[in-house]
N, C-alpha and C positions, 0 to 999 in steps of 0.2 A: 351616560353609562359610567359607573364608578370603576376606578382602576383595580385590577386584581392584585391583592397583596401576596407577596412571596412568603412561603412558609419558612420559618426560621427555627433552628439553625439550618445551615446548608451542608450537604455532603460534599466535601472537598477531598478527592482521593489522595492528593499529594501535598496538601497544605494543612496538616492537622493542627498546627500550632498557632493559627490565627487568633486574634482577639475574639471574644464573644461578640455576637451581633448586637447592634444597638437599635431596637425596634422603635425608639422614640425619635431619635434624630433621623434614622434611616428606615422608615416603615416598609419601604419597598425592596431594598436590597439588604438591609442590615449592616451595610459597610460604612466605615468612617475613614478619616485620615489615617488612623492607626492601622487599618487593614492595608492601605496603600503602602505605608512605611514597612510593614511586615513583609509584604510580597517583594518590595524593592530589596530588602535585606536578604531574603531568601535567594533571589536571583543573583545578587552580587556574591554572596557566600558560596554559592554552588559553582562559581567560576574558578575559585582558587585552585582546585586540583589541576586545572588546565593552564595555569600561568607559567610562563617561561621563567628561568631563574632570576632575571632582572625585573620581572613584573611588567614588561613592556608589550608582551604579546599573550594572547589567549588562543591556544590551538585546540579547538573543540573537535569532538569526534564527528565524522560524517564526510561525505564526498566534497572535495575542494571545488571552489568556483573556477571559472575560466582564468581568473587572475593568479591562481596558484596559492599554495599554503602560506608563503611569506606575506602576501597581501592579506590573506584571510586572518592571519595572526594579528596584524595591525587592526583589522576590522573588529576583532574581538575586544581589543583594548579600547578603541575609540568609542564604539557604541555603548560599551558598558561604562566608560567614563562619563558619558552623557547621563546615564542613570545615576551614577554615583554623585555627579555634580548637583542634580536636582535634590538628591537626598542630603548632601552636605549643606548646600545653601538653604534648603528648607528647614534645617535644624539649627541654622546659625553656626554651623561648625561644631555643635555640641553633641557629644555622645557618639561620634563617628570618627574617632582618631585613627582607627585602622584604615578607613577608606582614604583619608587625607594622605597618610604616609604611603599607602600602597600605590596610589596613582601618581604621587610626586616621584616615587622611585621609578615608576614606569616611564614617566616623561624624561627623566634623566637618562635612563638606559636606552630608550627608543631613539633618542636624538644623538647618541654617542656613536660616531662613525666607526669606532673601534670595538664596539660592543657586539657580542653575538646576538643580542636582542634588538639590534638596530632596525629601524623601519625602512621599507623600500622608499625611494625618493618619489616626489611628485613629478610626474612626467605628463606629456600631452595625452589627454583623454584617459588617464590611468585611474584605477580604482582608488588609490590614495587620495585623490581629490575629494571623493565623497567623505572619507574618514577625516580629512583635514577640517572640514566644516564642523563635524561633531566635536573634534578637539578644541576648535576655536570657541564654540558655544560653551563647552564645559569649562574652559579656562576663564572665560569672561565671568560666568556665573559663580565660580569659586575663587575669584581673584584674591579676596582677603586671606583665604586659608591655604591657597596653593601657589598661585603665580607670585604674589608679593613676598612669599617666603622662600622661593627658589633661589639658588645660587645664581649670581649674575651670568656665569658661564653657561649654565643650563638654560636660562632665559634666552640667551643669545642663540644657543643651538636650536631651541624651539622656533624662534623667529626665523632663523635661517632655513629650517626644514619647511615651515609653512610658506616661506617666501618663494618656494618652488612654484607657487601658483602664479607669481607675477610674470606676465608675458607668455604664459603657457596657453595651449589650445584646449578649449573646453567644449564638451559636447553641447550642442545647441538645444538644450532642454532644461529641466529643473537644475541641471548641473551648473548653469550660469549663476545660480544663487549660492552654490557652494563657494564660488570665487568671490562673490559679494561679501559673504559672511567672513571668510578667512582673511581677505585683505582688509576688511573693516576692523577686525581684531588687530591685525598688524598696525593699522593706523592708530588704534587706541593705546598701543604700547610704544609708539614712536619708532616703529620698524619700517623699513622700505615697503612701499605698496604703490599701487597705481589707482589714483582717484578716477582716471578715465575708465579703467576696467570695471570699477565698482559702478559707476554711473551707466556704463554700457549694459551691464547685466541687469540693472533695474529697468533700463529703457526697453530691453528685450522682453521683459515681463509684460510691458504694455502692449507689445505686438500680439501677445497670446490671449489677451483678455477678450472674452466674448459676451460680457454683460451678465447682470444679475448674480455676480459673485463667482462666475465660472471662467476658469482658464483652461485652455488646452495645453498639454505638456509638450510644447514644441509645435512646429507646423503640422497641419493635418487636423484630424478629429480624434484627439487623444484625451478623452475624458475618463477619469477614474479617481481613486483616492489620492493620487499625487496632487490633485487640486487641494486636498485637505492637509496632508501631512508634509507637504513641501511648498507648493506655490503660495499658500496663505501663511504657513507657519514661519518660513524663513524671513519674510519681510518683517514680521513682528519681532523676531529675535535679532535681526539686523538693527532695527530701531533701538533695541535695548543696548546693543553694543555701541552704536554710533552716538547715541545721546544727542548733545547739541550740534554735532556735526551733520546730523540728518536734515535734509531739506524738509520742512514741515508740509509742503505740498504733497509729495509722494506718500509721506507717512499718513496723512489724513485720507488720501485715496485708498491706501491699503486697508486702513481701519474700516472705512465705509464698505469696501468690497467684502471684507471678512464678515461684517455684520449681516450683509445681504446673503452671503453663502450659508451662514449658520442658520438662517431662517429655513433653508432647504435641508441642510445637513442633519438637523435634529430628527428628521423623518426617516433617516436611513438605518435606524436601530429598531429591531423587533422588541416585543414586550419581554422576551427572555434575555435581552441584551445583545443578541447576535447582530453584527453589522450585515448589511446586504453583501452578498458574496459576488463581487464583480471586479474585474480589472487585474492588474499584475501586482507582484510583490505582496500577495495576500498573506504570506507567512509573517508579515509584520503585525498581523492580528489587531490587537487593541490600540495600535498606533492611530487607528481611525478616530480615537477620542482626542488626539492632540489639539485640533483646532478649537474644540470646546473650551479647553483650558486657555488657549491662546486668546480667545475672545475676551475672557475675563481679565487676563493679564494686561491686554491692550485697551481695556474699556471699550470693546468693540463687539458686544454680543447683544442680541435681542432677547436672550433667554434669561429667565430668573435664575439666581444662583442655585436654588434647590433643584431645578430641572437639569442644570449642567452636571451636578454631581450624580443625580440619578442615572443619567445616560452614561456617564463615564464609568461609574461603579458597576452599573449593569453589564457593560461590555467586559470589564475586567473579570467580574464574577462569572459571567457566562463561560469564559474559557477556563477559569479555575475549576469550575464544576465538571469540565470535560477533560481534565488531566493536563492543563497547561498552567505552570511549567510541569515537566514530567517528573517521574519518581526521583530523578537525580537533581531536580531543581533547574533544569535546563529548558531553554526554548528550542524546539526542534524545527527542522525544515518541514513545515506542513501547516495544517490548519488546526486540527485538534491533535491527533497523533502525527507521526511523520507521514508526509504525502508529497513526494517530489513533483508531481504534475502542477502544483501551485507555484513552483519556483521557476527561475530563469537562469540563463547561463552565468549571470553575475552573482547568483546566490551561493554563498559559502556557508559553512557551519555556524558562523557567528552573525550572518545576515539578519536573522530574526530579531536581533537585539536593537534594531531600529524601533522596536516596540517600546524602547526606553522613552520615546517621545510622549507616550501616554502619561508619564509621571511628571509632566510639566507642571501640573497643579500643585505639586509640593512646594513650588516657589511662592505660592500664595500663603499668607500667614495662617496659622492654625485657627485664629479667631475670625477669619474672613467668613462672610455669610455663605460662600460657596462650600465651606466645610461645616458650618453650624446650622444653617437653615434646614428645617425638616424637609425631607425629600418630597417632591411633587411628581406626579406621573409624567411619563413621556407622551408625545402626541398619539402614538399608536394604541395607548392604553385607555384612552378616554372617548374616542370617536373614530369612525371610518374617515379616512383621508384620501383625497385625490389631489395630486399636485402636479401641475404641468411645468416642465423644465425646458423651455425652448432652446436655450443655448447649447446644451449637450444633446438635444433631441430625445429627451426622456419623458416618461410619464410614470409617476409613482402612485400606487394605490395600496392602501393598507386597511386592515380590518381589526376592530377592537375585540371581537369575539374570540379570535384565535391568535391575535398579536403578531400576525405575519405582515411583513412589508414586501411588496412586489414592485420591481422596477422594469418597465417596458423600454426596450432599447431600439430607437430608430435614428441613432446619430453618432455613436462612438464605435469606431472600428480599429483604432490605433494603427492605421496604415499611413505611410508617408503620402504626401500629396501626389496626384497623378503626374507623370505616367507610371510611377513606380508601383510595383505589385508586391504583395507579400502573402504569406500563408495565413489562413484563418487562425485566430486564437479562440479557444472555447470560452475564454473569459471576456471576450469582446463581441464575438460574432452571433451570439444567441439573441433571440427576440426578447428574452426576459430573464431576470435574475431575482433572487429573493433572499430574505434573512433566514429561511428555513431549508434551503436547498443549495446545491452546488451543481455546476454543469458537468456532464460526462466528459472525461478527458482521455479518449482512446489515443493510442500511439499515433503520432503524425505519420503520414498526411491524412489519416482518416478523420472524418467529420462526425462528431457525436450526433445522435438523432434528436436529442432533447431541444425543445423550443427552437425548432428549425424546420424550414420547408425546403425540399430539394427535389430536383429531377434525378432520376436514377439511370445511370449508364447501363448498358446491356449486362455488365458483370455485377450490377448491384451497387456500384460505387455512387454515393450521393454527391451532388454538386455542393461546393462551399458557398457561403453567402458573399464572401469577398468584400469589395468596397460598398459601404452603405451610403446611399444618396438620399439625404433627408428631404422630406416634402412638407415638413412643418409639424409642430406640436401645439395644440390649442384645446382648451376645454377638456373634454373627455377622450380626446383622440390624439394619436401621433401616427405618422406615416413615413414611409421610405420606399425606395426601390433598389434592387440589386440585379446583377446579371448572373444567371446560372449558366456556368460554362461546362457543357458536355464535351467529352473528348471528340475532337474533330469538328466542333460546331462553330469555329471561327469566333465571332464576337459574343456569342452567348445569347441567352434568352431572358427577356425582362420578366421579373416577378415584382409586382407592386403590392405592397401590403399596408393596410390601414388597421391599426389596433384601436378598439373602442373599449373602455373599461367602465365598470360600475360595480362598486362593492368588491367582492372577491373575484368577480368574473371578468374575463377578457374575451372579446369576440374579434377574431382576425378575419379580415376580408382580403383575400388574395386574388389578384388578377394575374394569371399565369400564362405566359407565352411559351409554347413548346412544340416540337415536332409531333405529328400524329403518332399515337401508339406509345409515347414515352410514359413510363410510370412516374407518378408524383407521390411523395411521402411527406407527412408532417408528424412531428413529435410534440408531445406535451412536456410537462415538468418531469424531471428525473427525481425520484424520491429514494433515499438511501438509509440504511440501518446497519449497525455493526452486528446485531444479534441474530437476525434472521432475514431471509429474502422477503421483500414486500410481496403481498398477495396480488394476484391479477384478476381482473374481471373484464370480460369483453362481450360484445354483442354487435349486431349489425350497425355499422357506422359509428361505433363508440368503443372506448377502451379506458381502463382505469387501473391504477396501481396504488395499493394502500399499505402504509407502514403500520407496525404493531401498535403504535401510540395513537393511530387514527389519522395522521397526516395523509391526505389522499390527493393524487393527481388524476384528473379526468380530462378526456378529450372527446368531443362530440362533433360529428360532421353535420352541419346545419344546411348546407347547400352545395351541390356540385360534386360531392363525393359519391362513391358507389355504396351499395348496401352490403358490401363485403364485411366480414367480421373484422373488427379492429384487432390489434395485436398488442402484446406487451413484451418488450425485449429486456431481458435480464442481463446484468453484467456483474463482474466481480473485480474489485480492486481498481475501479476507474472513477471513484467519486470521493471527494474530500469529506463528505458528511457520513460515510459509512462504507464498510467493506462490500455489502450487498446493495445493488441499486436496480431500479426498474423504471422504464419509460414507456408510456402508452403511445401507440402509433396508429395513424390512419394511412391507407394507401389507395390511390386511384390507379388501377392497373393499366389504364390506357388513356392518355390525354387525347381529346378529340381533335387537336390541332388549333392553330390560331390562339386567341386569348380566351381562356376559360376561367369562370368565376368559381372560387372555392371559399366557403365561409365555415369557420370552425369556432366552437366554444371551447375555451381553455380555462381550466379551473385548478387552483391549488388552495386547499383549505384543510384545517383540522376541525372544522365545525360540521357535525353531521347534518345539521339543518340545511347547510349550503348545498350539499350533494343531493339531498332529498328533493330539492327544487329544480335540479338540472333539467328534468323532463319538460319543464315549462318554457324553455328557450325556443324561440321561433325567429325565422327571417323570411322576408319576402323580397325577391329580386325583381326589379322593374325591367321593362323592355329597354329602357334607356341605360341600363347598367347600374342604376342606383340600388341601394340595399336598405330596407327597413328592418331594424333589429328590435326584437322584444326580448329583454333579459328575463331570466327565470322568475324574478319578483314582479314582472309586469312593466318595468321601466322601459321606455322606448327611446331609441336613437336612430339616426339615419346617416348613411354614408352616400355622398353625392357620386354620380357616375365619374 
């Protein structure tokens, strides 16, 4: 199947001054290096009205993080300095004198203990640790134009401030790499540092490696984009800073793992450029493209240069077409527009500027093939894909006809190891995520109905998924179990689920343990739109919600459900993809007791032909508990008892 070409030019609501598209070099996105430079300049220029007098802080509008405005102001400087550094280094210091002077002034003021612009110190587990790493990377990449030209007293103050990392207590997660990066920069300029702490941080990374390019972000099952924009990215940047000081063994291992990861990561982008919407810190948006560029920088990518640029430019353009940056040139706390449910307590007004990592490709020369080779399609554009990811417990399936990527989740819950418990997060607890949808995010402690199966308490409260216990992922299937805890039920009730995918379809085989008479509810995909509520269609044992552009979510009970009419629940303001959202639901009014088999067809597609075939789905449940599945196109799979 040939890749669909994007119509050019593009409507960009808040970026009217971009260069014209180049349909020869970039037949799919139209975008070139000049577009990346123009957007970088727009983002940096838009920050100037929010700069402090000494240029050391950027106090952006919006609610402060839990660290407070002082730390948030440092965050604005550090994360935008990262973007400025890639822009400065990528141009060889030419044509960007304002940026060089601006950030040099900020470094001097931020480290002056007597300046009203001074930065908060680095303290144990404090947010300045995160920002120190961005400063260290930016200082390294701009060394000839900034560090080497700074006054000796300013350099000493910077080293002293960064030196707060030495001996400090660091969160046991990707934060260990912030220490590695910062102290390696200190080593590179002859400042006090701890080689033991650098080595310990790199060694801790080994503890979290789960194979096939996948790390968990700390102990537990914490798989998300931090694998991409932190746990793979920082080792590459560390090696650039360390140079000959780096042990070649770990460097080679990091490169091999990044290469393996990118084989998977390239499949996480829809044909429209949208990344799969899963995990935390999603307000970093197109930072999901950072490892694509890192693979090229480190000669650690299996992707041809033309595909790397197509995926990265596609993601950047996807957000630009949807109003990112906003009319003021700012990155807001949200996904498209402002949407606080995708943020965390640590998210401040300048947090989204970790998206600066997406511009890492500017470090590559303008004549590098990654910028000059004619774009080639991404994987989702040329064929249907089914990809099993055993390490995180995921199963990815995408379809070329509508360009949608779907990610089935039977392994990532972001909970600390047992016996600790934590509340469900909608960005980890769902059975599936996609490039075309976001999970419903009702106020805590409510659990959204989408892509979730629950027992219902007498007052209608659904049970959360809680800790996910993986049972394996192989071929066309992935499986897990969880305990559904009803109020007063003690240890809870086991729900075991096997997902089997084929093309756009997923069949979920649930074995549900519950007290007799307990209602059971399952939800399909939530679809959302800013312009109008999705339309609903229901029938006996089925329900569907359709967006105006044809994107449709359907849910069909194939076995064990009642013939009661399905329902569609509508919501307002609870979905990152649009103000109006709707989720199809099936409900079993009364569980018979013991273990009950429920089988559901779950569909998300923008292809009308897919939904026309839904009636052809069939299952046969054997006396031994096994299930034979016939997908709508006639393909057959079986699930063992």
